[in-house]
C-alpha positions as CSV (number, residue, x, y, z in Angstrom):
1,M,7.5,50.9,27.2
2,Y,8.1,54.0,25.0
3,V,10.9,54.4,22.6
4,T,12.4,57.8,21.2
5,N,14.6,57.2,18.2
6,L,16.1,60.4,16.6
7,Y,18.6,58.8,14.5
8,N,16.2,58.5,11.5
9,T,15.7,62.3,10.7
10,V,13.1,61.6,8.0
11,V,10.8,59.7,10.4
12,P,11.9,60.1,13.8
13,L,10.0,58.1,16.6
14,I,9.2,60.1,19.6
15,R,7.8,58.5,22.5
16,F,6.6,55.5,20.4
17,E,4.8,53.0,22.6
18,V,5.8,49.4,22.2
19,T,3.0,47.1,23.5
20,D,4.7,43.9,22.7
21,E,4.7,41.2,25.2
22,V,7.8,39.0,26.0
23,R,7.9,35.6,27.7
24,F,11.1,33.7,28.8
25,L,10.9,30.1,27.8
26,E,12.5,27.6,29.9
27,E,12.9,25.1,27.0
28,P,14.3,25.8,23.5
29,C,12.1,27.7,20.9
30,P,9.6,25.4,19.0
31,C,10.9,26.8,15.7
32,G,14.3,25.6,16.3
33,S,16.0,28.8,16.4
34,V,18.6,29.4,19.3
35,I,20.6,32.0,17.8
36,H,19.8,35.6,17.7
37,P,21.1,37.2,14.3
38,H,22.6,40.1,16.3
39,V,25.2,37.8,17.7
40,L,26.3,37.0,14.2
41,R,25.7,40.5,12.5
42,T,28.1,42.1,15.2
43,C,31.0,40.1,14.1
44,L,30.2,39.9,10.3
45,S,29.7,43.8,10.1
46,Q,33.2,44.1,11.2
47,Q,34.5,42.6,8.1
48,H,34.6,44.0,4.6
49,L,31.8,41.7,3.1
50,V,29.8,42.7,0.2
51,E,26.9,40.3,1.4
52,Y,26.5,37.0,3.4
53,Q,23.9,34.6,4.4
54,V,23.8,32.7,7.6
55,R,22.1,29.2,8.0
56,Q,21.7,28.1,11.4
57,T,22.8,24.4,12.1
58,A,22.3,22.2,15.2
59,R,25.7,23.2,16.6
60,G,26.1,26.9,15.2
61,A,25.8,28.2,11.7
62,D,27.1,27.7,8.0
63,I,27.9,31.2,6.6
64,S,28.2,32.0,2.7
65,A,30.2,35.3,2.4
66,V,30.7,37.5,-0.7
67,T,33.9,39.4,-0.7
68,S,35.2,42.1,-2.9
69,A,38.3,41.4,-4.9
70,S,40.4,43.9,-2.9
71,D,39.4,42.8,0.5
72,A,40.7,39.5,1.9
73,V,38.8,38.1,4.7
74,D,40.4,35.6,7.1
75,T,37.5,33.2,7.4
76,N,39.1,31.0,10.0
77,A,39.6,33.8,12.3
78,L,36.2,35.2,11.7
79,A,34.6,31.7,12.3
80,A,36.5,31.4,15.6
81,R,35.5,34.9,16.6
82,I,31.7,34.0,16.1
83,E,32.3,30.6,17.7
84,D,33.6,32.4,20.9
85,A,30.8,34.8,20.8
86,L,28.1,31.9,20.8
87,R,30.2,30.0,23.4
88,N,29.8,33.0,25.6
89,L,26.1,33.1,25.3
90,G,26.1,29.5,26.4
91,L,26.1,27.4,23.1
92,P,28.3,24.2,23.9
93,A,30.9,23.6,21.6
94,P,29.6,25.7,18.6
95,T,30.9,25.1,15.0
96,V,31.0,27.8,12.5
97,T,31.9,27.3,8.9
98,I,32.6,30.3,6.4
99,A,32.7,29.7,2.7
100,T,33.4,32.5,0.4
101,V,31.0,32.4,-2.6
102,D,30.4,34.6,-5.6
103,S,26.8,35.2,-5.0
104,V,24.1,34.6,-2.2
105,D,20.9,32.7,-3.0
106,R,17.8,35.0,-3.3
107,Q,14.2,34.2,-2.9
108,A,11.8,34.2,-6.0
109,S,10.9,37.7,-5.0
110,G,14.5,38.6,-5.6
111,K,15.0,39.6,-1.9
112,R,18.1,37.9,0.0
113,K,17.1,36.1,3.1
114,R,20.1,37.0,5.3
115,F,19.3,34.5,8.2
116,V,17.8,31.0,7.6
117,P,16.7,29.3,10.8
118,Y,17.6,25.8,11.5
119,N,14.6,23.4,10.6
C-alpha cells in the first residue's frame, strides 16, 4: 500500500510504501486490548480537556480528565457518548467512568501514557 500525506508541509509523505501485514483474529487479542484508542479519542477531542488518560477495563474504560477552570465538561453525557460508541462497535453493555482530576500520572521519563491497556 502506498500513502501520500501532504498535510505535514515540513516532511510530506509522497508515495510512502507501507509494508505492514495485517491479520484479523477470530479471538480476542492476547494482550487484552479490545478497544482501539481512536474510538475514545474521537469523543474526547470534542471536549475542552487539558489532558486525559484512559485505562481500559474489562467492560469499557476509566478515564481521568483534566479540565480548565473556565470549561465545564458534562462527564455523565461524555461517558454516555463513549458507551454508545463502544456499543456500536459490538462491546456488550460497556461501562465508562470519567473522573475530573488535577493532573494525569506520568511515567518516570516524564511522558504521559494516554492509553493504558487492560491487563
